[in-house]
N, C-alpha and C positions, 0 to 999 in steps of 0.2 A: 790851461795846461791839462793834458790827458793823463789818465792814470798810468799808461805805459811809459810816458815821459818821466813821471815820478819814480817808477820802478827801475828805469834804466839809468837814473842819475847816479853818479859815483857816490860811493859810501865811504865816508872818512873812517878809517880804522880807530883813530884816537879822538873820541868826542871832545876831549878837553882842548884840542887844537895844538898841543905842545909839539907834536911831531911836525905839523905843518909850519909852526913858528921856526923850529930849528932848520927845516929844509930851506925855507926862504932866507933865513939868516946865513946859512952855509953858501947858498948860491950868490948872495950879495958879497960876502967875504971873498969868495973865490974869484968873482969877476969885477969887483970894486963898484961897477955901475952896470945895471941891467934894466932894460925897459920892462914895463908891466906885461906887454905882449910876449916878449921873450920868456919871461918868468912863467907865464901861463903855458907856453909851449914846452918848457923844461919840466913842468910838473903835471903831466896829463892825467895823473890819478886823482887830481882834485878838480872841482868845478871852478869856473870863472868866479862865481860868487864866493866860494870859500876862500880863494886866494885874495880877492879884492877886500873882503872883510878883514882877513888877517893882516894884509898890508896896511889897511887903514888903522887898525888897532896898534900895530907896531910903530907906525909913524906918529900917532898921537901920544904914545908913551915914550917917544924919543929914542927907540932902538934902531930906527932907520930914518932916512930923510927921503921924502917923496917930493919930487919937483915936476911941474907941468910946463911943457913947451908946446904951445898950440894944442894939438890933440894927442900928443904923446906924453906919457908919464915915465919918468926915470926914477929908479930906486938907487940910493947910495947908502953905503955903510955910514953909521953915525960918526965913525972915526975918520972917514974919508972926506966927507963934505965939510966945507967951511962956512 
């Protein structure tokens, strides 16, 4: 990775990640089901890695449900999915 690529990477305003957590949870509550690819498109101010890391953490602590179907990942509200 070049130095320019590191400098051009999006900078998260909230290092704790709480803002990204709430943005992801808001999107899932609003849409009930959202694909990981769509979520990445909806949140262009964050990198793919930031979103994936946060989604993984939210799924592991039970705040969302992450399901895989072949090569696609879908995110569900913990209240929506059974």
